[in-house]
N, C-alpha and C positions, 0 to 999 in steps of 0.2 A: 352673450348678452353682458353688458357691463350695469354696474348699478351703482348709483352716487347714494351716498349717505353723509349729509351733514355734521359734522362732531360740535360743541361749543366746546372752548377750551374753556379752564380758568385757568386761575393766576399761578396754580402749581404746577400746569404744565408749560408754562412761558417761561422761557427765558431770556437775557439779552440780545435781542438779534434772532431768534428763532423759538422753536417749541424742541417738545419730545414726540415720535410719532407714537399717536394712538393706538397703533398696532405693535410695534417693535419696541418702542421706548428709545429709539437713539435720536439724539438730539439732531437736529436740521434747521439751518439758519434758512430764513426766508427768501435770502438772496437765493440758493440752492432750490427750494422749492418755487419759486418764478422760474429758472432757469429747465428744470430735468423733472419739475413735476414727480419727485421721487424723494424718498427721506435715503440718508445714509446708509440707511440698512440694503438697501437694494444692493451694495458695492458689495457684503458679505453673501449675499443670497438669504438673507433672514428676511426679505422684508419684500413684497409685490405691491404694497398699498401705492396708489396713485395718488399725489395731492394737491390741492390746490389751492389758493388765499382769494378770499372775497372782502372788499376794502367797504366798509360802510361809512357815510359819513353824515350824521347827525348835526343839524344849526337851528337852533332855534328862534332866529330873527326872520327878516327876507332873505331868500335863496341867492346864494354867491355866483358869480358869471366869473368861470374860468377861462382864461384863455390857454388852451393847450401851445401855441406857438410863442410865448411867452409876453 
């Protein structure tokens, strides 16, 4: 049974375009996380952690209507 844990990352963990894996410490780009759900440490066998990203959008005024088709 897989279990999920959310980790709030700090500025120290973030790098331009990616993060440091909370398990093995390797740098992984956001694009790699979206495409593979894994960090770069999986290539060397050092990490079996699965990663995913949640996007949180907050807006202080009225809601924005977003048209996905452009």
